[in-house]
GULUM-253456 format. One record per residue (C-alpha): z, x, y; residue in one letter. Coordinates in Angstrom, 2 decimals, always signed. Example, Ala and Ser with C-alpha at 12.3 -4.5 7.8 and 13.67 -1.06 7.14 Angstrom:
<marlos>
MARLO, zz, xx, yy, code
MARLO, +7.80, +12.30, -4.50, A $
MARLO, +7.14, +13.67, -1.06, S $
</marlos>
This chain:
<marlos>
MARLO, zz, xx, yy, code
MARLO, +2.42, -19.49, +18.34, M $
MARLO, +3.91, -17.19, +15.73, A $
MARLO, +3.82, -13.48, +16.55, P $
MARLO, +1.04, -11.60, +14.79, W $
MARLO, +2.27, -9.43, +11.92, R $
MARLO, -0.04, -6.65, +10.73, P $
MARLO, +1.28, -6.19, +7.18, E $
MARLO, -1.87, -7.71, +5.68, G $
MARLO, -4.07, -5.10, +7.33, L $
MARLO, -1.63, -2.28, +6.54, A $
MARLO, -1.59, -3.21, +2.84, V $
MARLO, -5.39, -3.48, +2.84, L $
MARLO, -5.69, +0.05, +4.25, L $
MARLO, -3.18, +1.35, +1.70, L $
MARLO, -5.16, -0.30, -1.10, C $
MARLO, -8.32, +1.55, -0.16, F $
MARLO, -6.37, +4.80, +0.26, A $
MARLO, -5.02, +4.25, -3.25, L $
MARLO, -8.52, +3.57, -4.55, L $
MARLO, -9.69, +6.89, -3.08, S $
MARLO, -7.26, +8.62, -5.48, L $
MARLO, -9.06, +7.21, -8.50, L $
MARLO, -11.14, +10.26, -9.43, H $
MARLO, -8.91, +12.98, -8.00, Q $
MARLO, -6.47, +15.30, -9.71, D $
MARLO, -3.16, +13.67, -8.79, L $
MARLO, -1.20, +16.87, -9.35, T $
MARLO, -3.21, +18.48, -6.55, T $
MARLO, -2.55, +15.46, -4.35, V $
MARLO, +1.19, +15.77, -5.02, V $
MARLO, +1.00, +19.50, -4.23, D $
MARLO, -0.57, +18.71, -0.85, R $
MARLO, +1.98, +15.96, -0.21, L $
MARLO, +4.90, +18.27, -0.98, M $
MARLO, +3.42, +20.89, +1.34, S $
MARLO, +2.86, +18.33, +4.10, L $
MARLO, +6.39, +16.93, +3.82, L $
MARLO, +7.85, +20.43, +3.36, R $
MARLO, +9.65, +19.48, +0.17, I $
MARLO, +10.64, +22.23, -2.25, N $
MARLO, +8.34, +21.83, -5.29, P $
MARLO, +11.22, +22.85, -7.58, D $
MARLO, +13.51, +20.04, -6.40, S $
MARLO, +14.39, +16.95, -8.41, H $
MARLO, +12.69, +14.75, -5.80, F $
MARLO, +9.39, +16.62, -6.26, A $
MARLO, +9.75, +16.36, -10.03, D $
MARLO, +9.75, +12.56, -9.68, L $
MARLO, +6.41, +12.69, -7.87, F $
MARLO, +4.90, +15.07, -10.43, Y $
MARLO, +6.11, +12.88, -13.30, E $
MARLO, +4.64, +9.79, -11.63, M $
MARLO, +1.32, +11.61, -11.12, A $
MARLO, +1.24, +12.54, -14.81, D $
MARLO, +1.88, +8.96, -15.92, R $
MARLO, -0.61, +7.32, -13.54, T $
MARLO, -3.86, +6.15, -15.10, T $
MARLO, -7.06, +4.68, -13.73, G $
MARLO, -6.02, +1.27, -15.00, R $
MARLO, -2.72, +1.53, -13.12, G $
MARLO, -4.53, +2.39, -9.90, I $
MARLO, -6.90, -0.55, -10.33, W $
MARLO, -3.98, -2.88, -11.07, T $
MARLO, -2.08, -1.76, -7.96, A $
MARLO, -5.28, -2.11, -5.92, F $
MARLO, -5.86, -5.66, -7.17, T $
MARLO, -2.27, -6.76, -6.55, V $
MARLO, -2.32, -5.24, -3.08, G $
MARLO, -5.66, -6.86, -2.32, L $
MARLO, -4.32, -10.28, -3.36, L $
MARLO, -1.18, -9.78, -1.25, Y $
MARLO, -3.27, -8.71, +1.71, S $
MARLO, -5.57, -11.71, +1.38, A $
MARLO, -2.59, -14.07, +1.26, C $
MARLO, -0.92, -12.40, +4.25, A $
MARLO, -4.12, -12.51, +6.31, L $
MARLO, -4.76, -16.12, +5.30, W $
MARLO, -1.22, -17.08, +6.29, K $
MARLO, -1.53, -15.29, +9.64, A $
MARLO, -4.84, -17.04, +10.32, T $
MARLO, -3.52, -20.45, +9.25, A $
MARLO, -0.41, -20.06, +11.39, C $
MARLO, -2.48, -18.94, +14.33, G $
MARLO, -4.72, -22.00, +14.07, I $
MARLO, -2.02, -24.61, +13.50, S $
MARLO, +0.67, -22.89, +15.63, A $
MARLO, +3.15, -22.71, +12.73, C $
MARLO, +5.69, -20.84, +14.80, G $
MARLO, +6.31, -23.65, +17.30, R $
MARLO, +9.60, -25.43, +17.01, S $
MARLO, +9.86, -29.08, +17.94, G $
MARLO, +6.12, -29.70, +17.72, S $
MARLO, +5.11, -33.37, +18.15, P $
</marlos>
């Protein structure tokens, strides 16, 4: 039997975390992230995050959510199908 890989569940959790950002001020979220990661807000790296937050729209969040949801569904389906048919076995009869 193939080893179980949790990327489908991880992506599903990330999708819902992304969806929770839909009606929040993303600049505030980036501020909290920079504080949590202890990154200097004046650095070039932080500027990339602030620029990305400014360019992100509700449609972009929904698009990323949908793509992630589809990926997660495919990954979970593949894990279930491989678990049922024992895809990972070599030399099966």
